[in-house]
C-alpha positions in Angstrom: 6.6 -15.4 -23.3 4.8 -14.2 -20.5 0.9 -13.3 -20.8 0.0 -9.2 -19.4 -1.4 -11.0 -16.7 2.0 -12.7 -15.6 3.5 -9.1 -15.5 0.7 -7.8 -14.2 0.6 -10.3 -11.2 4.7 -9.6 -10.9 4.3 -6.2 -10.4 1.4 -6.7 -7.6 3.9 -8.9 -5.2 7.2 -6.4 -6.1 5.0 -3.5 -4.2 3.0 -6.6 -1.3 6.3 -7.9 -0.4 7.6 -5.1 0.6 11.3 -4.9 -2.1 9.9 -1.8 -3.5 9.7 -0.4 -0.1 12.6 -0.9 1.3 14.2 0.2 -2.5 12.6 3.5 -1.7 13.7 3.9 1.6 17.3 3.8 0.3 16.5 6.6 -2.7 15.2 8.6 0.6 18.2 9.2 3.0 20.2 10.7 0.0 19.1 14.6 0.9 19.3 15.7 -2.4 18.4 19.2 -1.9 19.8 21.5 -5.3 19.3 25.0 -3.3 21.9 23.8 -1.2 25.5 23.0 -1.5 25.6 20.2 0.9 22.6 19.1 -1.2 24.1 19.2 -4.4 27.1 16.8 -3.1 24.4 14.4 -2.3 23.0 14.8 -5.9 26.6 13.3 -7.1 25.6 10.1 -5.4 22.5 9.8 -6.1 24.0 10.2 -9.7 26.3 7.7 -9.4 25.1 5.2 -6.6 21.2 4.9 -7.6 20.7 6.4 -10.8 23.7 5.0 -13.1 23.9 1.4 -11.4 19.6 1.4 -12.2 20.2 2.7 -15.7 22.8 -0.3 -16.3 21.4 -3.0 -14.9 18.6 -1.9 -17.7 21.8 -2.4 -19.7 21.3 1.1 -20.6 25.1 2.7 -21.6 25.2 6.0 -19.9 26.9 9.7 -19.7 26.5 12.2 -17.5 26.5 16.0 -18.7 27.6 19.1 -17.3 24.9 21.5 -16.8 25.2 24.9 -19.6 23.6 26.8 -17.0 26.2 27.7 -14.1 22.7 28.1 -11.6 22.0 23.7 -12.6 23.1 20.5 -11.6 24.2 18.2 -14.1 22.0 16.2 -16.2 22.1 11.8 -17.2 21.2 9.9 -19.9 21.2 6.4 -20.4 20.0 5.0 -23.9 19.6 1.2 -25.0 18.8 0.8 -28.2 17.9 -2.3 -29.6 17.2 -2.2 -33.4 16.9 1.0 -35.4 13.2 -0.4 -36.9 11.8 -0.7 -33.0 9.9 2.9 -32.1 11.9 4.5 -29.4 10.4 6.0 -25.8 12.0 8.5 -23.5 11.6 8.8 -19.8 12.3 12.2 -17.3 12.7 12.4 -14.0 14.0 14.5 -11.3 16.4 13.9 -8.8 15.9 16.6 -6.5 14.1 17.8 -3.9 13.0 20.7 -1.8 14.4 21.0 1.6 13.8 18.5 4.0 11.7 21.1 6.7 14.0 19.1 8.9 11.7 18.9 13.1 9.3 20.1 11.5 7.1 16.2 10.3 4.8 14.9 12.6 5.1 12.5 14.9 8.9 13.6 14.8 10.0 12.0 11.4 12.6 12.3 10.0 12.8 13.6 6.5 15.5 11.5 5.0 14.1 8.2 6.7 11.2 6.0 4.6 8.0 6.2 7.5 5.8 3.8 7.0 2.1 5.0 8.9 -0.9 2.6 7.5 -1.6 3.4 3.0 0.8 6.9 4.0 4.6 6.7 3.1 6.1 9.2 4.6 9.7 11.1 3.3 11.0 13.7 1.6 10.8 12.5 -2.6 8.4 9.8 -1.3 6.2 11.2 -4.2 8.0 13.9 -5.6 9.9 12.6 -7.9 12.3 9.1 -6.6 9.3 7.4 -6.0 7.4 8.0 -9.6 10.8 7.2 -11.2 11.3 4.2 -9.1 7.7 2.6 -10.1 8.9 3.5 -14.0 12.7 1.9 -13.3 11.1 -0.7 -11.8 8.2 -1.2 -14.1 11.1 -1.2 -16.7 13.5 -3.5 -15.2 10.6 -5.9 -14.2 9.8 -6.3 -18.3 13.4 -7.1 -19.2 13.4 -9.8 -16.7 10.5 -11.6 -17.7 11.1 -11.4 -21.3 14.5 -10.7 -22.2 13.9 -7.5 -24.3 11.6 -4.4 -24.5 10.6 -4.4 -28.3 11.6 -0.7 -28.2 14.4 1.8 -27.8 15.1 2.9 -24.3 16.2 6.4 -23.6 16.1 8.1 -20.0 16.9 11.3 -19.6 17.3 12.7 -15.7 17.9 16.5 -14.6 19.2 17.8 -11.1 17.9 21.8 -10.6 13.7 20.3 -11.5 13.0 22.0 -7.4 14.3 25.3 -8.8 13.2 25.9 -12.2 14.9 23.4 -14.3 17.9 26.1 -15.6 19.7 24.7 -18.9 17.4 22.0 -19.3 15.6 24.2 -22.8 19.6 24.9 -23.6 20.6 21.5 -23.0 17.7 19.4 -24.8 18.5 21.6 -27.7 22.0 20.7 -27.7 21.4 16.6 -26.8 18.1 16.6 -29.0 20.4 13.7 -31.3 21.0 11.6 -27.8 17.3 12.5 -26.9 15.5 11.8 -29.9 12.6 9.3 -30.0 8.9 9.3 -30.8 7.6 9.5 -27.4 8.0 10.7 -23.8 6.4 8.7 -21.1 7.4 10.3 -17.6 5.5 10.8 -14.0 6.0 13.3 -12.0 2.5 15.9 -11.0 0.0 14.1 -9.4 -3.6 11.8 -10.9 -6.7 14.0 -10.6 -7.3 12.7 -7.7 -6.2 9.0 -5.6 -9.0 6.6 -6.6 -8.7 7.9 -10.5 -5.1 7.1 -12.9 -4.3 9.8 -15.2 -2.9 11.1 -17.7 -1.6 14.5 -18.6 -0.9 15.9 -22.0 0.8 18.7 -20.7 1.5 21.6 -18.5 -0.1 24.8 -17.9 2.8 27.6 -17.7 3.6 30.5 -15.1 4.2 34.3 -15.2 5.0 35.8 -11.7 4.3 39.8 -12.4 5.0 42.0 -9.5 3.3 45.6 -9.3 5.0 48.2 -7.2 3.1 52.0 -6.2 6.5 53.9 -5.2 5.5 57.3 -4.4 7.8 58.5 -1.4 10.0 57.4 1.6 7.7 58.5 4.6 4.8 57.3 5.2 2.6 60.5 6.7 0.5 61.3 9.4 -3.4 59.9 8.1 -5.6 62.7 9.2 -3.0 65.4 8.3 -2.3 64.3 5.6 -5.6 62.0 4.2 -7.6 63.4 1.1 -4.6 65.4 -0.5 -1.9 62.6 -0.8 -2.3 59.4 -3.4 -2.1 56.9 -0.8 0.6 53.7 -2.4 -2.2 50.9 -0.9 -5.7 52.4 -1.9 -4.0 52.9 -5.3 -2.3 49.5 -5.4 -5.4 47.4 -4.9 -7.3 49.2 -7.4 -4.8 48.1 -10.1 -5.1 45.1 -8.9 -9.3 44.7 -9.1 -8.8 46.2 -13.1 -6.5 43.0 -13.8 -9.5 40.8 -12.0 -11.9 41.7 -10.1 -13.2 40.3 -7.1 -14.7 37.1 -8.2 -11.2 36.2 -10.0 -12.7 37.0 -13.0 -9.6 38.4 -15.1 -9.9 41.6 -16.7 -8.0 41.9 -19.2 -8.1 40.7 -22.7 -4.5 40.1 -23.2 -4.4 37.5 -20.1 -6.6 35.3 -21.7 -6.5 32.4 -24.3 -8.0 32.8 -27.2 -10.3 29.5 -27.2 -11.5 26.7 -25.4 -10.9 23.9 -28.3 -13.6 21.6 -28.4 -11.1 18.5 -27.8 -9.8 19.8 -24.0 -13.7 21.2 -23.4 -14.8 17.1 -24.2 -12.2 15.6 -22.6 -13.1 17.5 -19.2 -16.9 16.8 -19.7 -16.1 13.8 -17.8 -13.6 14.9 -15.0 -15.0 15.9 -11.5 -12.4 18.2 -9.5 -11.8 17.9 -5.2 -14.8 15.8 -3.2 -12.4 13.7 -2.1 -11.0 13.6 2.1 -9.0 16.7 2.6 -10.2 18.7 -0.2 -11.1 22.5 0.4 -14.8 22.7 -0.5 -14.2 24.8 -4.3 -16.3 28.2 -4.7 -18.6 27.9 -7.9 -19.6 31.8 -8.8 -15.5 31.6 -8.3 -13.6 32.4 -12.1 -14.7 32.2 -15.1 -18.7 31.1 -14.1 -19.0 29.9 -17.9 -16.6 27.4 -17.7 -16.4 24.6 -15.2 -15.0 23.6 -12.7 -12.2 21.3 -14.4 -11.9 23.9 -17.5 -11.2 26.5 -14.9 -8.7 24.2 -13.8 -6.8 22.7 -16.8 -8.1 24.0 -19.3 -8.2 28.0 -18.6 -5.8 30.5 -17.4 -6.7 32.3 -13.7 -5.1 35.3 -12.3 -4.0 34.7 -8.6 -2.7 37.1 -5.7 0.4 35.8 -4.1 1.1 38.3 -1.7 -0.3 42.0 -1.2 1.8 44.9 1.3 1.7 48.0 2.8 2.2 49.3 5.9 2.8 47.1 9.4 -0.2 44.7 9.1 0.3 43.6 12.6 1.2 47.2 14.3 -0.7 49.5 12.3 -0.2 52.7 12.3 -2.3 55.9 11.3 -0.4 57.1 8.5 -0.4 56.8 5.2 2.3 54.7 3.4 4.6 55.6 1.6 4.5 52.3 -1.1 2.8 49.8 -1.5 4.1 45.9 -3.3 2.3 42.9 -5.1 3.2 39.9 -6.5 0.6 39.0 -8.3 0.7 35.0 -11.0 -0.1 34.3 -14.3 -1.1 31.1 -14.9 -2.0 29.9 -18.3 -2.8 27.3 -21.2 -0.8 27.1 -24.4 -1.8 28.7 -26.7 -2.0 32.1 -24.2 0.9 35.4 -25.8 2.9 35.7 -22.5 5.3 37.1 -24.6 4.9 40.8 -23.9 3.1 40.4 -20.3 4.3 43.8 -18.8 3.4 46.0 -21.2 -0.5 44.9 -21.7 -0.5 45.1 -18.1 1.4 48.8 -18.1 -1.5 49.6 -21.0 -4.6 48.4 -18.9 -3.1 50.2 -16.3 -2.4 53.4 -17.6 -6.2 53.1 -19.8 -7.3 53.1 -15.9 -5.8 55.8 -14.5 -2.7 53.4 -12.6 0.5 55.0 -14.8 2.4 55.5 -11.6 2.1 51.4 -10.6 5.6 49.8 -11.3 5.4 46.6 -13.5 8.0 43.5 -13.8 7.5 40.0 -15.1 8.9 37.0 -14.4 8.6 34.1 -15.7 8.4 30.8 -14.5 8.0 28.1 -16.8 6.7 27.3 -20.6 2.9 26.0 -21.1 2.5 23.2 -23.8 0.5 20.1 -24.4 0.3 17.7 -26.6 -3.5 17.7 -28.5 -5.7 15.3 -27.3 -6.0 14.0 -30.1 -3.3 12.4 -31.1 -2.5 9.4 -31.8 -0.8 7.9 -28.7 -3.1 9.3 -26.8 -5.5 7.3 -27.9 -2.8 4.0 -27.7 -2.5 4.8 -23.9 -6.1 5.2 -22.9 -6.9 2.3 -24.4 -3.8 0.2 -22.6 -5.1 1.3 -19.5 -8.3 1.4 -19.7 -7.7 -2.6 -19.6 -6.3 -3.2 -16.4 -7.7 -0.4 -14.3 -11.0 -0.6 -12.3 -11.9 2.0 -14.0 -11.3 4.7 -16.8 -8.2 6.1 -16.9 -9.3 10.5 -16.9 -7.4 12.3 -19.8 -5.8 15.9 -18.8 -5.1 17.9 -21.6 -2.9 19.8 -18.8 -1.4 19.6 -15.5 -2.7 22.4 -13.1 1.0 23.3 -12.3 4.5 23.4 -13.6 6.4 21.1 -15.5 8.7 21.6 -18.1 6.8 19.6 -20.5 7.5 22.2 -23.3 11.1 20.9 -23.9 9.7 17.3 -25.0 6.7 19.0 -27.0 8.8 22.2 -28.4 12.5 21.7 -28.4 12.2 17.7 -29.1 8.7 18.0 -31.3 7.3 14.8 -29.8 4.3 13.7 -27.6 4.5 13.8 -23.8 2.6 11.1 -21.7 2.6 11.8 -18.1 1.4 9.0 -16.1 1.3 10.5 -11.8 1.8 7.9 -9.7 1.0 10.8 -6.7 -2.1 12.6 -6.1 -2.6 16.4 -4.5 -2.8 16.0 -1.3 0.4 14.0 -1.0 1.8 17.3 0.7 5.2 17.4 -1.8 6.9 20.3 -1.2 5.8 20.8 2.8 6.2 18.3 5.1 5.5 15.0 5.7 5.0 14.4 2.5 3.9 10.8 1.7 3.1 8.1 -1.4 0.7 6.5 -1.1 1.0 2.6 -1.3 -2.3 1.4 -4.0 -1.2 4.2 -5.8 2.4 2.8 -6.0 0.9 -1.0 -6.7 -1.5 0.0 -9.2 1.0 2.6 -10.9 3.3 -0.2 -10.9 0.5 -1.9 -12.5 -0.4 0.7 -15.5 3.4 1.5 -16.1 4.4 -2.3 -16.7 1.3 -2.6 -18.6 2.1 0.7 -20.9 5.6 -0.3 -21.5 4.8 -4.2 -22.2 2.2 -3.2 -24.3 4.5 -1.0 -26.5 7.1 -3.4 -26.8 4.3 -5.1 -27.8 0.9 -5.8 -28.9 -1.1 -3.3 -32.0 -1.5 -0.1 -30.2 -4.8 1.4 -30.9 -5.1 5.1 -32.0 -7.8 8.1 -31.9 -8.7 9.8 -35.2 -11.0 8.6 -37.9 -7.1 6.2 -39.3 -6.5 3.2 -37.7 -2.9 3.5 -36.8 -1.7 0.8 -35.2 2.3 -1.1 -34.5 3.7 -4.6 -34.6 6.8 -5.7 -33.7 8.1 -5.0 -37.6 5.6 -2.0 -38.3 5.4 1.2 -37.1 4.7 3.4 -33.3 1.6 5.4 -33.4 3.0 8.7 -34.8 
């Protein structure tokens, strides 16, 4: 039986030998763009030629499922059951990527060809999400090759529409809850806190897109002849926005805020520092709720951002009062925020400030959810990862962006541990997307260690009660 140190050495060797880079290069060649017909053809090939062999190589039975939503692509589930006495781990990844932005990459790089430039590995999907799910698949493969068993049951879910909002995922997971039932989710997506800090995040903020329209008349009227007697849609719109979120980024609508910042979240974020790395923008300390730290504002609280704002022709203005104006805002919100009546909440608030002429439409992008910081799985994972990390692992209650975490916490009812293998500056939705080689090396060590510990070691838990497991015991719950 290999020791943990021997497994770590195997993981490092796999990266240092160039084997991982060569595997990832094959994955990047598939232009699996989920919002393009050609991309959907590539997705089918990716499932058939990459993921199915990878899962069967782990001893999984593999089945493809159609999507109940015609807007989305198929799902793939791999299952390996070693014993009903063992805990079951559910892993997740997404096969699709965003558009390649061909012709816009630096140095004439092809988005579908993995290219190394120092420690940066450029290619579409290298960070989001092919490189990340390849790390986890490789960790499982290394563990199985060295030990002959995982020591737990494995289920792996791949979706093919995460980049277009995961259509059909919730409905599919609900229908396949028995097939996907597990004790814990261990998955990788999104970025670490920063390039140097191993991170586990427990959920994701949700997002609601809000359109504000002031459409008062079909024509624009001369500002000299009509100024002061006609309501200006642009002026009205800016006033309406200001009564929702002020000029310093503070939300002014109580109904758009979470009820509280839990003490466990505040404690988890106490030592977290935001930005300060090369290429990061400078933070504005007076922006947002100044009663909260930057980490609390980003990972534990709600923000209302103006995404776009328009009236008239901004580049060639004329001396006329525009007939209409429009803005698109986005509410990023944490779990515990009531968002079922956001449109009505905003309408009532605007009306109370004299802006009843502003039309409000709302589109929910994804839901907020998170596993409690005090969940025993969280303390177990941090303890295991801290043993092999050069610095303490950061625990983030919520990822700042959006992921379909809620389908696992709310539908399957399981704890979620996200171990990201990328960083905030990876440019995952832009030209020059890249994966950092040092994160790959460390990420493979962390993932291999975590899976090995789950199958073979006693797992310490947080809280007052000690929760542990051995091969014959129960996993943390």
